[in-house]
Predicted model as a PDB file, atoms N, CA, C, CB and O in Angstrom, pLDDT in the B-factor column:
MODEL        1                                                                  
ATOM      1  N   MET A   1     209.172 165.332-110.157  1.00 79.00           N  
ATOM      2  CA  MET A   1     210.222 164.689-110.893  1.00 79.00           C  
ATOM      3  C   MET A   1     210.047 164.909-112.395  1.00 79.00           C  
ATOM      4  CB  MET A   1     210.255 163.211-110.568  1.00 79.00           C  
ATOM      5  O   MET A   1     211.039 165.067-113.106  1.00 79.00           O  
ATOM      6  N   SER A   2     208.819 164.923-112.888  1.00 88.00           N  
ATOM      7  CA  SER A   2     208.599 165.071-114.327  1.00 88.00           C  
ATOM      8  C   SER A   2     208.980 166.458-114.837  1.00 88.00           C  
ATOM      9  CB  SER A   2     207.150 164.788-114.659  1.00 88.00           C  
ATOM     10  O   SER A   2     209.185 166.635-116.038  1.00 88.00           O  
ATOM     11  N   SER A   3     209.076 167.437-113.951  1.00 94.00           N  
ATOM     12  CA  SER A   3     209.440 168.784-114.384  1.00 94.00           C  
ATOM     13  C   SER A   3     210.941 169.063-114.229  1.00 94.00           C  
ATOM     14  CB  SER A   3     208.643 169.810-113.595  1.00 94.00           C  
ATOM     15  O   SER A   3     211.410 170.142-114.592  1.00 94.00           O  
ATOM     16  N   TYR A   4     211.688 168.103-113.697  1.00 91.00           N  
ATOM     17  CA  TYR A   4     213.128 168.283-113.503  1.00 91.00           C  
ATOM     18  C   TYR A   4     213.845 168.283-114.847  1.00 91.00           C  
ATOM     19  CB  TYR A   4     213.700 167.177-112.590  1.00 91.00           C  
ATOM     20  O   TYR A   4     213.606 167.414-115.685  1.00 91.00           O  
ATOM     21  N   ILE A   5     214.716 169.250-115.046  1.00 90.00           N  
ATOM     22  CA  ILE A   5     215.518 169.341-116.267  1.00 90.00           C  
ATOM     23  C   ILE A   5     216.989 169.258-115.861  1.00 90.00           C  
ATOM     24  CB  ILE A   5     215.215 170.674-117.064  1.00 90.00           C  
ATOM     25  O   ILE A   5     217.524 170.205-115.284  1.00 90.00           O  
ATOM     26  N   PRO A   6     217.646 168.135-116.156  1.00 89.00           N  
ATOM     27  CA  PRO A   6     219.058 168.000-115.793  1.00 89.00           C  
ATOM     28  C   PRO A   6     219.910 169.068-116.469  1.00 89.00           C  
ATOM     29  CB  PRO A   6     219.571 166.609-116.168  1.00 89.00           C  
ATOM     30  O   PRO A   6     219.666 169.444-117.616  1.00 89.00           O  
ATOM     31  N   GLN A   7     220.904 169.543-115.746  1.00 92.00           N  
ATOM     32  CA  GLN A   7     221.802 170.570-116.253  1.00 92.00           C  
ATOM     33  C   GLN A   7     223.192 169.967-116.483  1.00 92.00           C  
ATOM     34  CB  GLN A   7     221.876 171.770-115.270  1.00 92.00           C  
ATOM     35  O   GLN A   7     223.556 168.990-115.827  1.00 92.00           O  
ATOM     36  N   PRO A   8     223.968 170.539-117.406  1.00 94.00           N  
ATOM     37  CA  PRO A   8     225.339 170.055-117.616  1.00 94.00           C  
ATOM     38  C   PRO A   8     226.129 170.111-116.306  1.00 94.00           C  
ATOM     39  CB  PRO A   8     226.054 170.895-118.711  1.00 94.00           C  
ATOM     40  O   PRO A   8     225.930 171.001-115.480  1.00 94.00           O  
ATOM     41  N   TYR A   9     227.015 169.151-116.140  1.00 93.00           N  
ATOM     42  CA  TYR A   9     227.807 169.053-114.913  1.00 93.00           C  
ATOM     43  C   TYR A   9     229.276 168.908-115.292  1.00 93.00           C  
ATOM     44  CB  TYR A   9     227.338 167.851-114.029  1.00 93.00           C  
ATOM     45  O   TYR A   9     229.617 168.013-116.066  1.00 93.00           O  
ATOM     46  N   PRO A  10     230.162 169.768-114.768  1.00 93.00           N  
ATOM     47  CA  PRO A  10     231.566 169.733-115.156  1.00 93.00           C  
ATOM     48  C   PRO A  10     232.382 168.655-114.445  1.00 93.00           C  
ATOM     49  CB  PRO A  10     232.181 171.063-114.894  1.00 93.00           C  
ATOM     50  O   PRO A  10     233.509 168.371-114.850  1.00 93.00           O  
ATOM     51  N   GLY A  11     231.828 168.050-113.392  1.00 89.00           N  
ATOM     52  CA  GLY A  11     232.555 167.024-112.650  1.00 89.00           C  
ATOM     53  C   GLY A  11     232.301 165.630-113.196  1.00 89.00           C  
ATOM     54  O   GLY A  11     231.730 165.452-114.272  1.00 89.00           O  
ATOM     55  N   LYS A  12     232.737 164.659-112.431  1.00 88.00           N  
ATOM     56  CA  LYS A  12     232.584 163.257-112.818  1.00 88.00           C  
ATOM     57  C   LYS A  12     231.166 162.779-112.503  1.00 88.00           C  
ATOM     58  CB  LYS A  12     233.629 162.372-112.094  1.00 88.00           C  
ATOM     59  O   LYS A  12     230.636 163.038-111.422  1.00 88.00           O  
ATOM     60  N   ILE A  13     230.564 162.078-113.464  1.00 91.00           N  
ATOM     61  CA  ILE A  13     229.253 161.478-113.280  1.00 91.00           C  
ATOM     62  C   ILE A  13     229.428 159.964-113.286  1.00 91.00           C  
ATOM     63  CB  ILE A  13     228.249 161.943-114.390  1.00 91.00           C  
ATOM     64  O   ILE A  13     230.076 159.409-114.173  1.00 91.00           O  
ATOM     65  N   ILE A  14     228.848 159.307-112.297  1.00 91.00           N  
ATOM     66  CA  ILE A  14     228.880 157.849-112.237  1.00 91.00           C  
ATOM     67  C   ILE A  14     227.470 157.351-112.510  1.00 91.00           C  
ATOM     68  CB  ILE A  14     229.412 157.334-110.849  1.00 91.00           C  
ATOM     69  O   ILE A  14     226.526 157.693-111.797  1.00 91.00           O  
ATOM     70  N   LEU A  15     227.343 156.541-113.547  1.00 91.00           N  
ATOM     71  CA  LEU A  15     226.044 156.004-113.965  1.00 91.00           C  
ATOM     72  C   LEU A  15     226.012 154.515-113.661  1.00 91.00           C  
ATOM     73  CB  LEU A  15     225.781 156.265-115.482  1.00 91.00           C  
ATOM     74  O   LEU A  15     226.797 153.747-114.218  1.00 91.00           O  
ATOM     75  N   PHE A  16     225.107 154.105-112.779  1.00 90.00           N  
ATOM     76  CA  PHE A  16     224.888 152.688-112.512  1.00 90.00           C  
ATOM     77  C   PHE A  16     223.895 152.206-113.550  1.00 90.00           C  
ATOM     78  CB  PHE A  16     224.369 152.431-111.040  1.00 90.00           C  
ATOM     79  O   PHE A  16     222.720 152.570-113.510  1.00 90.00           O  
ATOM     80  N   SER A  17     224.358 151.397-114.470  1.00 88.00           N  
ATOM     81  CA  SER A  17     223.565 150.997-115.628  1.00 88.00           C  
ATOM     82  C   SER A  17     223.225 149.510-115.576  1.00 88.00           C  
ATOM     83  CB  SER A  17     224.314 151.321-116.923  1.00 88.00           C  
ATOM     84  O   SER A  17     224.107 148.671-115.392  1.00 88.00           O  
ATOM     85  N   THR A  18     221.955 149.195-115.738  1.00 88.00           N  
ATOM     86  CA  THR A  18     221.512 147.807-115.684  1.00 88.00           C  
ATOM     87  C   THR A  18     221.883 147.057-116.960  1.00 88.00           C  
ATOM     88  CB  THR A  18     220.004 147.741-115.457  1.00 88.00           C  
ATOM     89  O   THR A  18     222.016 147.651-118.031  1.00 88.00           O  
ATOM     90  N   SER A  19     222.046 145.755-116.826  1.00 84.00           N  
ATOM     91  CA  SER A  19     222.387 144.941-118.000  1.00 84.00           C  
ATOM     92  C   SER A  19     221.175 144.716-118.896  1.00 84.00           C  
ATOM     93  CB  SER A  19     222.964 143.593-117.563  1.00 84.00           C  
ATOM     94  O   SER A  19     221.321 144.551-120.107  1.00 84.00           O  
ATOM     95  N   GLU A  20     219.971 144.709-118.307  1.00 85.00           N  
ATOM     96  CA  GLU A  20     218.738 144.544-119.085  1.00 85.00           C  
ATOM     97  C   GLU A  20     218.133 145.920-119.312  1.00 85.00           C  
ATOM     98  CB  GLU A  20     217.719 143.595-118.357  1.00 85.00           C  
ATOM     99  O   GLU A  20     217.718 146.599-118.372  1.00 85.00           O  
ATOM    100  N   LYS A  21     218.091 146.320-120.585  1.00 77.00           N  
ATOM    101  CA  LYS A  21     217.638 147.675-120.922  1.00 77.00           C  
ATOM    102  C   LYS A  21     216.554 147.656-121.989  1.00 77.00           C  
ATOM    103  CB  LYS A  21     218.814 148.524-121.397  1.00 77.00           C  
ATOM    104  O   LYS A  21     216.533 146.769-122.842  1.00 77.00           O  
ATOM    105  N   PRO A  22     215.647 148.641-121.944  1.00 71.00           N  
ATOM    106  CA  PRO A  22     214.702 148.800-123.058  1.00 71.00           C  
ATOM    107  C   PRO A  22     215.460 149.212-124.324  1.00 71.00           C  
ATOM    108  CB  PRO A  22     213.605 149.855-122.710  1.00 71.00           C  
ATOM    109  O   PRO A  22     216.582 149.711-124.238  1.00 71.00           O  
ATOM    110  N   LEU A  23     214.866 149.010-125.471  1.00 67.00           N  
ATOM    111  CA  LEU A  23     215.514 149.293-126.756  1.00 67.00           C  
ATOM    112  C   LEU A  23     216.025 150.722-126.850  1.00 67.00           C  
ATOM    113  CB  LEU A  23     214.551 149.028-127.892  1.00 67.00           C  
ATOM    114  O   LEU A  23     217.148 150.929-127.312  1.00 67.00           O  
ATOM    115  N   GLN A  24     215.249 151.717-126.432  1.00 64.00           N  
ATOM    116  CA  GLN A  24     215.685 153.106-126.572  1.00 64.00           C  
ATOM    117  C   GLN A  24     216.952 153.385-125.763  1.00 64.00           C  
ATOM    118  CB  GLN A  24     214.569 154.053-126.134  1.00 64.00           C  
ATOM    119  O   GLN A  24     217.747 154.242-126.147  1.00 64.00           O  
ATOM    120  N   VAL A  25     217.150 152.681-124.661  1.00 63.00           N  
ATOM    121  CA  VAL A  25     218.359 152.862-123.859  1.00 63.00           C  
ATOM    122  C   VAL A  25     219.541 152.165-124.522  1.00 63.00           C  
ATOM    123  CB  VAL A  25     218.150 152.322-122.429  1.00 63.00           C  
ATOM    124  O   VAL A  25     220.671 152.646-124.437  1.00 63.00           O  
ATOM    125  N   LYS A  26     219.289 151.034-125.183  1.00 65.00           N  
ATOM    126  CA  LYS A  26     220.364 150.320-125.864  1.00 65.00           C  
ATOM    127  C   LYS A  26     220.971 151.168-126.982  1.00 65.00           C  
ATOM    128  CB  LYS A  26     219.845 148.998-126.430  1.00 65.00           C  
ATOM    129  O   LYS A  26     222.144 151.000-127.318  1.00 65.00           O  
ATOM    130  N   LEU A  27     220.189 152.067-127.555  1.00 75.00           N  
ATOM    131  CA  LEU A  27     220.686 152.923-128.623  1.00 75.00           C  
ATOM    132  C   LEU A  27     221.654 153.983-128.105  1.00 75.00           C  
ATOM    133  CB  LEU A  27     219.526 153.588-129.333  1.00 75.00           C  
ATOM    134  O   LEU A  27     222.519 154.443-128.850  1.00 75.00           O  
ATOM    135  N   ASP A  28     221.518 154.376-126.835  1.00 81.00           N  
ATOM    136  CA  ASP A  28     222.415 155.353-126.218  1.00 81.00           C  
ATOM    137  C   ASP A  28     222.893 154.784-124.887  1.00 81.00           C  
ATOM    138  CB  ASP A  28     221.704 156.740-126.018  1.00 81.00           C  
ATOM    139  O   ASP A  28     222.215 154.940-123.871  1.00 81.00           O  
ATOM    140  N   PRO A  29     224.048 154.129-124.876  1.00 82.00           N  
ATOM    141  CA  PRO A  29     224.526 153.505-123.631  1.00 82.00           C  
ATOM    142  C   PRO A  29     224.769 154.501-122.495  1.00 82.00           C  
ATOM    143  CB  PRO A  29     225.801 152.751-123.903  1.00 82.00           C  
ATOM    144  O   PRO A  29     224.825 154.107-121.330  1.00 82.00           O  
ATOM    145  N   THR A  30     224.915 155.786-122.824  1.00 88.00           N  
ATOM    146  CA  THR A  30     225.110 156.786-121.764  1.00 88.00           C  
ATOM    147  C   THR A  30     223.776 157.259-121.193  1.00 88.00           C  
ATOM    148  CB  THR A  30     225.901 157.987-122.301  1.00 88.00           C  
ATOM    149  O   THR A  30     223.747 157.990-120.203  1.00 88.00           O  
ATOM    150  N   GLN A  31     222.677 156.845-121.814  1.00 85.00           N  
ATOM    151  CA  GLN A  31     221.320 157.185-121.380  1.00 85.00           C  
ATOM    152  C   GLN A  31     221.117 158.699-121.240  1.00 85.00           C  
ATOM    153  CB  GLN A  31     221.015 156.500-120.052  1.00 85.00           C  
ATOM    154  O   GLN A  31     220.373 159.161-120.375  1.00 85.00           O  
ATOM    155  N   GLY A  32     221.792 159.456-122.108  1.00 85.00           N  
ATOM    156  CA  GLY A  32     221.650 160.910-122.102  1.00 85.00           C  
ATOM    157  C   GLY A  32     222.640 161.626-121.204  1.00 85.00           C  
ATOM    158  O   GLY A  32     222.814 162.840-121.314  1.00 85.00           O  
ATOM    159  N   TRP A  33     223.291 160.888-120.319  1.00 89.00           N  
ATOM    160  CA  TRP A  33     224.229 161.507-119.380  1.00 89.00           C  
ATOM    161  C   TRP A  33     225.512 161.962-120.064  1.00 89.00           C  
ATOM    162  CB  TRP A  33     224.565 160.538-118.262  1.00 89.00           C  
ATOM    163  O   TRP A  33     226.190 162.858-119.561  1.00 89.00           O  
ATOM    164  N   GLY A  34     225.856 161.365-121.197  1.00 90.00           N  
ATOM    165  CA  GLY A  34     227.056 161.762-121.921  1.00 90.00           C  
ATOM    166  C   GLY A  34     227.012 163.230-122.318  1.00 90.00           C  
ATOM    167  O   GLY A  34     228.032 163.918-122.289  1.00 90.00           O  
ATOM    168  N   GLU A  35     225.834 163.705-122.687  1.00 90.00           N  
ATOM    169  CA  GLU A  35     225.671 165.117-123.055  1.00 90.00           C  
ATOM    170  C   GLU A  35     225.817 166.039-121.856  1.00 90.00           C  
ATOM    171  CB  GLU A  35     224.313 165.339-123.703  1.00 90.00           C  
ATOM    172  O   GLU A  35     226.225 167.191-122.007  1.00 90.00           O  
ATOM    173  N   LEU A  36     225.491 165.548-120.667  1.00 92.00           N  
ATOM    174  CA  LEU A  36     225.533 166.375-119.467  1.00 92.00           C  
ATOM    175  C   LEU A  36     226.901 166.391-118.807  1.00 92.00           C  
ATOM    176  CB  LEU A  36     224.509 165.896-118.482  1.00 92.00           C  
ATOM    177  O   LEU A  36     227.205 167.289-118.022  1.00 92.00           O  
ATOM    178  N   ALA A  37     227.727 165.401-119.120  1.00 92.00           N  
ATOM    179  CA  ALA A  37     229.070 165.322-118.539  1.00 92.00           C  
ATOM    180  C   ALA A  37     230.005 166.226-119.340  1.00 92.00           C  
ATOM    181  CB  ALA A  37     229.596 163.846-118.526  1.00 92.00           C  
ATOM    182  O   ALA A  37     230.779 165.752-120.171  1.00 92.00           O  
ATOM    183  N   THR A  38     229.925 167.519-119.082  1.00 89.00           N  
ATOM    184  CA  THR A  38     230.680 168.485-119.879  1.00 89.00           C  
ATOM    185  C   THR A  38     232.181 168.358-119.679  1.00 89.00           C  
ATOM    186  CB  THR A  38     230.244 169.888-119.539  1.00 89.00           C  
ATOM    187  O   THR A  38     232.963 168.776-120.534  1.00 89.00           O  
ATOM    188  N   GLY A  39     232.587 167.782-118.554  1.00 85.00           N  
ATOM    189  CA  GLY A  39     234.007 167.562-118.319  1.00 85.00           C  
ATOM    190  C   GLY A  39     234.509 166.292-118.982  1.00 85.00           C  
ATOM    191  O   GLY A  39     235.695 165.973-118.910  1.00 85.00           O  
ATOM    192  N   GLY A  40     233.602 165.568-119.631  1.00 79.00           N  
ATOM    193  CA  GLY A  40     233.965 164.339-120.317  1.00 79.00           C  
ATOM    194  C   GLY A  40     234.204 163.166-119.390  1.00 79.00           C  
ATOM    195  O   GLY A  40     234.761 162.150-119.805  1.00 79.00           O  
ATOM    196  N   LEU A  41     233.792 163.294-118.139  1.00 89.00           N  
ATOM    197  CA  LEU A  41     234.033 162.248-117.158  1.00 89.00           C  
ATOM    198  C   LEU A  41     232.734 161.509-116.834  1.00 89.00           C  
ATOM    199  CB  LEU A  41     234.646 162.842-115.880  1.00 89.00           C  
ATOM    200  O   LEU A  41     232.025 161.869-115.894  1.00 89.00           O  
ATOM    201  N   LEU A  42     232.434 160.493-117.606  1.00 92.00           N  
ATOM    202  CA  LEU A  42     231.263 159.662-117.368  1.00 92.00           C  
ATOM    203  C   LEU A  42     231.742 158.237-117.145  1.00 92.00           C  
ATOM    204  CB  LEU A  42     230.250 159.743-118.558  1.00 92.00           C  
ATOM    205  O   LEU A  42     232.287 157.605-118.051  1.00 92.00           O  
ATOM    206  N   ASP A  43     231.536 157.740-115.942  1.00 91.00           N  
ATOM    207  CA  ASP A  43     231.951 156.389-115.562  1.00 91.00           C  
ATOM    208  C   ASP A  43     230.699 155.522-115.489  1.00 91.00           C  
ATOM    209  CB  ASP A  43     232.731 156.386-114.191  1.00 91.00           C  
ATOM    210  O   ASP A  43     229.840 155.748-114.637  1.00 91.00           O  
ATOM    211  N   ILE A  44     230.588 154.538-116.369  1.00 91.00           N  
ATOM    212  CA  ILE A  44     229.416 153.663-116.389  1.00 91.00           C  
ATOM    213  C   ILE A  44     229.739 152.399-115.619  1.00 91.00           C  
ATOM    214  CB  ILE A  44     228.983 153.327-117.844  1.00 91.00           C  
ATOM    215  O   ILE A  44     230.639 151.644-115.988  1.00 91.00           O  
ATOM    216  N   GLN A  45     228.990 152.173-114.537  1.00 89.00           N  
ATOM    217  CA  GLN A  45     229.157 150.999-113.695  1.00 89.00           C  
ATOM    218  C   GLN A  45     228.042 149.998-114.031  1.00 89.00           C  
ATOM    219  CB  GLN A  45     229.133 151.387-112.176  1.00 89.00           C  
ATOM    220  O   GLN A  45     226.873 150.275-113.763  1.00 89.00           O  
ATOM    221  N   PRO A  46     228.384 148.843-114.612  1.00 88.00           N  
ATOM    222  CA  PRO A  46     227.344 147.870-114.967  1.00 88.00           C  
ATOM    223  C   PRO A  46     226.809 147.126-113.743  1.00 88.00           C  
ATOM    224  CB  PRO A  46     227.890 146.867-115.978  1.00 88.00           C  
ATOM    225  O   PRO A  46     227.561 146.741-112.848  1.00 88.00           O  
ATOM    226  N   ILE A  47     225.491 146.936-113.732  1.00 89.00           N  
ATOM    227  CA  ILE A  47     224.807 146.194-112.673  1.00 89.00           C  
ATOM    228  C   ILE A  47     223.925 145.155-113.352  1.00 89.00           C  
ATOM    229  CB  ILE A  47     223.961 147.150-111.735  1.00 89.00           C  
ATOM    230  O   ILE A  47     223.176 145.500-114.267  1.00 89.00           O  
ATOM    231  N   PRO A  48     223.990 143.888-112.931  1.00 89.00           N  
ATOM    232  CA  PRO A  48     223.118 142.884-113.547  1.00 89.00           C  
ATOM    233  C   PRO A  48     221.652 143.133-113.176  1.00 89.00           C  
ATOM    234  CB  PRO A  48     223.543 141.464-113.115  1.00 89.00           C  
ATOM    235  O   PRO A  48     221.348 143.651-112.101  1.00 89.00           O  
ATOM    236  N   GLY A  49     220.763 142.757-114.080  1.00 88.00           N  
ATOM    237  CA  GLY A  49     219.330 142.898-113.821  1.00 88.00           C  
ATOM    238  C   GLY A  49     218.713 144.058-114.564  1.00 88.00           C  
ATOM    239  O   GLY A  49     219.330 144.662-115.442  1.00 88.00           O  
ATOM    240  N   ASP A  50     217.473 144.359-114.193  1.00 88.00           N  
ATOM    241  CA  ASP A  50     216.756 145.473-114.809  1.00 88.00           C  
ATOM    242  C   ASP A  50     216.591 146.613-113.799  1.00 88.00           C  
ATOM    243  CB  ASP A  50     215.375 145.009-115.337  1.00 88.00           C  
ATOM    244  O   ASP A  50     217.108 146.555-112.684  1.00 88.00           O  
ATOM    245  N   HIS A  51     215.868 147.632-114.211  1.00 85.00           N  
ATOM    246  CA  HIS A  51     215.673 148.847-113.415  1.00 85.00           C  
ATOM    247  C   HIS A  51     215.152 148.539-112.007  1.00 85.00           C  
ATOM    248  CB  HIS A  51     214.704 149.786-114.129  1.00 85.00           C  
ATOM    249  O   HIS A  51     215.551 149.192-111.043  1.00 85.00           O  
ATOM    250  N   TYR A  52     214.275 147.559-111.887  1.00 88.00           N  
ATOM    251  CA  TYR A  52     213.680 147.238-110.591  1.00 88.00           C  
ATOM    252  C   TYR A  52     214.509 146.216-109.819  1.00 88.00           C  
ATOM    253  CB  TYR A  52     212.265 146.714-110.781  1.00 88.00           C  
ATOM    254  O   TYR A  52     214.565 146.271-108.591  1.00 88.00           O  
ATOM    255  N   ALA A  53     215.153 145.288-110.518  1.00 89.00           N  
ATOM    256  CA  ALA A  53     215.912 144.230-109.855  1.00 89.00           C  
ATOM    257  C   ALA A  53     217.119 144.768-109.093  1.00 89.00           C  
ATOM    258  CB  ALA A  53     216.369 143.210-110.873  1.00 89.00           C  
ATOM    259  O   ALA A  53     217.539 144.163-108.107  1.00 89.00           O  
ATOM    260  N   ILE A  54     217.688 145.898-109.532  1.00 88.00           N  
ATOM    261  CA  ILE A  54     218.874 146.413-108.842  1.00 88.00           C  
ATOM    262  C   ILE A  54     218.536 146.946-107.449  1.00 88.00           C  
ATOM    263  CB  ILE A  54     219.526 147.515-109.672  1.00 88.00           C  
ATOM    264  O   ILE A  54     219.438 147.243-106.665  1.00 88.00           O  
ATOM    265  N   LEU A  55     217.266 147.066-107.143  1.00 89.00           N  
ATOM    266  CA  LEU A  55     216.857 147.533-105.820  1.00 89.00           C  
ATOM    267  C   LEU A  55     216.528 146.375-104.885  1.00 89.00           C  
ATOM    268  CB  LEU A  55     215.654 148.455-105.940  1.00 89.00           C  
ATOM    269  O   LEU A  55     216.100 146.588-103.750  1.00 89.00           O  
ATOM    270  N   ARG A  56     216.734 145.137-105.369  1.00 91.00           N  
ATOM    271  CA  ARG A  56     216.442 143.942-104.568  1.00 91.00           C  
ATOM    272  C   ARG A  56     217.684 143.050-104.524  1.00 91.00           C  
ATOM    273  CB  ARG A  56     215.220 143.158-105.154  1.00 91.00           C  
ATOM    274  O   ARG A  56     218.566 143.125-105.380  1.00 91.00           O  
ATOM    275  N   ALA A  57     217.717 142.205-103.489  1.00 92.00           N  
ATOM    276  CA  ALA A  57     218.804 141.229-103.374  1.00 92.00           C  
ATOM    277  C   ALA A  57     218.744 140.272-104.557  1.00 92.00           C  
ATOM    278  CB  ALA A  57     218.718 140.447-102.027  1.00 92.00           C  
ATOM    279  O   ALA A  57     217.649 139.946-105.013  1.00 92.00           O  
ATOM    280  N   PRO A  58     219.858 139.819-105.057  1.00 90.00           N  
ATOM    281  CA  PRO A  58     221.223 140.097-104.588  1.00 90.00           C  
ATOM    282  C   PRO A  58     221.853 141.324-105.244  1.00 90.00           C  
ATOM    283  CB  PRO A  58     222.099 138.896-104.841  1.00 90.00           C  
ATOM    284  O   PRO A  58     222.954 141.727-104.869  1.00 90.00           O  
ATOM    285  N   HIS A  59     221.169 141.920-106.218  1.00 89.00           N  
ATOM    286  CA  HIS A  59     221.767 143.020-106.976  1.00 89.00           C  
ATOM    287  C   HIS A  59     221.998 144.272-106.135  1.00 89.00           C  
ATOM    288  CB  HIS A  59     220.890 143.363-108.149  1.00 89.00           C  
ATOM    289  O   HIS A  59     222.963 144.999-106.368  1.00 89.00           O  
ATOM    290  N   VAL A  60     221.140 144.528-105.177  1.00 92.00           N  
ATOM    291  CA  VAL A  60     221.283 145.749-104.375  1.00 92.00           C  
ATOM    292  C   VAL A  60     222.594 145.737-103.583  1.00 92.00           C  
ATOM    293  CB  VAL A  60     220.087 145.903-103.414  1.00 92.00           C  
ATOM    294  O   VAL A  60     223.171 146.794-103.329  1.00 92.00           O  
ATOM    295  N   GLN A  61     223.066 144.551-103.194  1.00 93.00           N  
ATOM    296  CA  GLN A  61     224.343 144.471-102.494  1.00 93.00           C  
ATOM    297  C   GLN A  61     225.487 144.892-103.422  1.00 93.00           C  
ATOM    298  CB  GLN A  61     224.579 143.042-101.962  1.00 93.00           C  
ATOM    299  O   GLN A  61     226.429 145.552-102.984  1.00 93.00           O  
ATOM    300  N   LEU A  62     225.407 144.517-104.684  1.00 91.00           N  
ATOM    301  CA  LEU A  62     226.421 144.921-105.654  1.00 91.00           C  
ATOM    302  C   LEU A  62     226.391 146.434-105.870  1.00 91.00           C  
ATOM    303  CB  LEU A  62     226.209 144.187-106.988  1.00 91.00           C  
ATOM    304  O   LEU A  62     227.442 147.068-105.961  1.00 91.00           O  
ATOM    305  N   VAL A  63     225.195 147.011-105.954  1.00 91.00           N  
ATOM    306  CA  VAL A  63     225.070 148.464-106.093  1.00 91.00           C  
ATOM    307  C   VAL A  63     225.714 149.149-104.888  1.00 91.00           C  
ATOM    308  CB  VAL A  63     223.576 148.884-106.228  1.00 91.00           C  
ATOM    309  O   VAL A  63     226.471 150.107-105.045  1.00 91.00           O  
ATOM    310  N   ALA A  64     225.413 148.657-103.694  1.00 93.00           N  
ATOM    311  CA  ALA A  64     225.979 149.247-102.469  1.00 93.00           C  
ATOM    312  C   ALA A  64     227.502 149.136-102.464  1.00 93.00           C  
ATOM    313  CB  ALA A  64     225.396 148.557-101.217  1.00 93.00           C  
ATOM    314  O   ALA A  64     228.196 150.083-102.093  1.00 93.00           O  
ATOM    315  N   GLN A  65     228.012 147.993-102.871  1.00 93.00           N  
ATOM    316  CA  GLN A  65     229.459 147.784-102.907  1.00 93.00           C  
ATOM    317  C   GLN A  65     230.120 148.730-103.915  1.00 93.00           C  
ATOM    318  CB  GLN A  65     229.782 146.319-103.261  1.00 93.00           C  
ATOM    319  O   GLN A  65     231.138 149.350-103.607  1.00 93.00           O  
ATOM    320  N   GLN A  66     229.544 148.841-105.120  1.00 92.00           N  
ATOM    321  CA  GLN A  66     230.129 149.725-106.127  1.00 92.00           C  
ATOM    322  C   GLN A  66     230.019 151.189-105.707  1.00 92.00           C  
ATOM    323  CB  GLN A  66     229.445 149.514-107.482  1.00 92.00           C  
ATOM    324  O   GLN A  66     230.939 151.973-105.943  1.00 92.00           O  
ATOM    325  N   LEU A  67     228.899 151.562-105.087  1.00 92.00           N  
ATOM    326  CA  LEU A  67     228.734 152.935-104.616  1.00 92.00           C  
ATOM    327  C   LEU A  67     229.762 153.257-103.537  1.00 92.00           C  
ATOM    328  CB  LEU A  67     227.309 153.155-104.077  1.00 92.00           C  
ATOM    329  O   LEU A  67     230.367 154.329-103.556  1.00 92.00           O  
ATOM    330  N   ALA A  68     229.964 152.331-102.593  1.00 94.00           N  
ATOM    331  CA  ALA A  68     230.955 152.544-101.536  1.00 94.00           C  
ATOM    332  C   ALA A  68     232.354 152.703-102.139  1.00 94.00           C  
ATOM    333  CB  ALA A  68     230.934 151.369-100.527  1.00 94.00           C  
ATOM    334  O   ALA A  68     233.127 153.552-101.695  1.00 94.00           O  
ATOM    335  N   THR A  69     232.680 151.898-103.138  1.00 92.00           N  
ATOM    336  CA  THR A  69     233.987 151.994-103.795  1.00 92.00           C  
ATOM    337  C   THR A  69     234.150 153.352-104.475  1.00 92.00           C  
ATOM    338  CB  THR A  69     234.160 150.860-104.825  1.00 92.00           C  
ATOM    339  O   THR A  69     235.207 153.976-104.386  1.00 92.00           O  
ATOM    340  N   CYS A  70     233.095 153.802-105.154  1.00 89.00           N  
ATOM    341  CA  CYS A  70     233.154 155.105-105.839  1.00 89.00           C  
ATOM    342  C   CYS A  70     233.302 156.246-104.841  1.00 89.00           C  
ATOM    343  CB  CYS A  70     231.895 155.321-106.694  1.00 89.00           C  
ATOM    344  O   CYS A  70     234.078 157.174-105.070  1.00 89.00           O  
ATOM    345  N   LEU A  71     232.569 156.184-103.744  1.00 90.00           N  
ATOM    346  CA  LEU A  71     232.650 157.237-102.721  1.00 90.00           C  
ATOM    347  C   LEU A  71     234.031 157.252-102.072  1.00 90.00           C  
ATOM    348  CB  LEU A  71     231.560 157.034-101.645  1.00 90.00           C  
ATOM    349  O   LEU A  71     234.597 158.316-101.825  1.00 90.00           O  
ATOM    350  N   LYS A  72     234.561 156.077-101.800  1.00 91.00           N  
ATOM    351  CA  LYS A  72     235.888 155.979-101.196  1.00 91.00           C  
ATOM    352  C   LYS A  72     236.945 156.553-102.146  1.00 91.00           C  
ATOM    353  CB  LYS A  72     236.218 154.506-100.844  1.00 91.00           C  
ATOM    354  O   LYS A  72     237.832 157.291-101.716  1.00 91.00           O  
ATOM    355  N   ALA A  73     236.850 156.219-103.418  1.00 88.00           N  
ATOM    356  CA  ALA A  73     237.805 156.717-104.418  1.00 88.00           C  
ATOM    357  C   ALA A  73     237.720 158.242-104.543  1.00 88.00           C  
ATOM    358  CB  ALA A  73     237.541 156.057-105.793  1.00 88.00           C  
ATOM    359  O   ALA A  73     238.732 158.906-104.767  1.00 88.00           O  
ATOM    360  N   GLY A  74     236.515 158.792-104.398  1.00 77.00           N  
ATOM    361  CA  GLY A  74     236.321 160.237-104.513  1.00 77.00           C  
ATOM    362  C   GLY A  74     236.886 161.014-103.349  1.00 77.00           C  
ATOM    363  O   GLY A  74     237.153 162.209-103.468  1.00 77.00           O  
ATOM    364  N   ASN A  75     237.074 160.339-102.210  1.00 60.00           N  
ATOM    365  CA  ASN A  75     237.600 161.002-101.010  1.00 60.00           C  
ATOM    366  C   ASN A  75     239.116 160.903-100.906  1.00 60.00           C  
ATOM    367  CB  ASN A  75     236.970 160.403 -99.767  1.00 60.00           C  
ATOM    368  O   ASN A  75     239.704 161.373 -99.933  1.00 60.00           O  
ATOM    369  N   GLN A  76     239.741 160.306-101.884  1.00 56.00           N  
ATOM    370  CA  GLN A  76     241.202 160.159-101.828  1.00 56.00           C  
ATOM    371  C   GLN A  76     241.874 161.186-102.692  1.00 56.00           C  
ATOM    372  CB  GLN A  76     241.628 158.762-102.261  1.00 56.00           C  
ATOM    373  O   GLN A  76     243.102 161.218-102.772  1.00 56.00           O  
TER     374      GLN A  76                                                      
ENDMDL                                                                          
END                                                                             
């Protein structure tokens, strides 16, 4: 994972972003993804909690619900 270098992407990027962020992330709300969304399509989905809390109840249910909505919208 540490050697992965993200590449620009011309399609839509959906970023699930936590409400509790470290200072360096607060300075760039796109968390670097804005530069990679070459098509200009960056959809930021807010999730309450921090990086670890979104993987636990009750936040994980919200992530699942938002992901299902995004996937459904993409298939239409």
